[in-house]
N, C-alpha and C positions, 0 to 999 in steps of 0.2 A: 342160889342154888346150894350153895355150902349149907347156909342154914336149915333147909330141908334134908340135907343127907348127914350132915354132923353138925348140932348145933352149937355143939361147944368148940369156940375158935381157937383155943388154947390147944385143944386134942387135933382139931383137923391141922394146925400147924405143924404140931408134933410130926402127923403123919405124912407133910408135904417135907418137913425136913428145913423147914425154915421158923422164924421167931415170928412169935404171935404179933407183933406190932407191924411186920413185913406186911403179915398177911391181914391185917386192918389196913393198912395204906394202900396195899393193891383193891381190896375189896371196897374202898371210900372213895377210889379214885385219885389218890395222893402221889401215887407209886404205882409207875405199869411195870407189868411183869414181866421178866425175861422170856426168852422163848423157852426155857428150860423149864422155868415155872407154868409156863401154859403147857408144855408137855406133861408135866410131873400132875399136875391139877388134873387133866384129860384122864391119865392113867388111873389117878388116884380113884377118882368118882364116876369112870367109867362113863366118859361123853367125849362127845367129838370137840377139836379143836375147833371146827367151825361154829358148835354152840358156843365156847366161851369168847372168841373174836367175833361172832359176828350175830349172836343169838340166833342162828338155825337150827333146826332138831333135824338131825337126820336118823332115818329109822332103823337102820340097822345099829347104831352106834348108841344113839339117845334113847333107845325103847324106853328102859326105865324112868328114866329122869322124864318121858313124856307122860307117862301113868301115873309118877308121882305127882306131877304139876297139874293134870287133869282132875286128879280126885282131890287134891285140896283148892285147887282153884278151875272149877269147871267154867267159871265166865272165860278163861282162855282159849276152849276148844270149839274150833268151827263147826257148824252146823254142818251135816253129811251133804246137804246139797250144794254147798257151798264150793264150787268148782276154779279151777285157773281160769277162766273164763271169766269170773267174777271178782278175780281180782286183777282182771285187766291183763292177764299174761298172753302171751302166742302159745295157738296150741301145737306147732310145731310144723304144720302145714304150709306154711309160708303166707298166710292170710292174715290181715287183721283181726282180734276177735268183733266179733259183732253185739250191740249192744243187746240185754237181756231184755224182751217185753213182757209184759205183762197181761196175765187171760183178760179176755174182757170181764167185767164185774156183772153179775147175773142180776 
């Protein structure tokens, strides 16, 4: 995500108030970010902490990032007819999702 918004790691680290080597370790998974780092990254890059911690885009918070990701990686965009039922999620009516059926071949 950082590479999309600020390609230069040194500049990103400066904006976040951390050493570039610390940011590099966080990005590669060699070091876990502190909660303060997570909050600062979320604020600076205008993304939700849910996105940073769980990879979930939140419509109100992550709109700009979602548009940028969709423009650069169209393969990440779900088709319009892809519903919660397709993902196996309950629709909130207390019933299990029903399997989709294909229309008969013509």
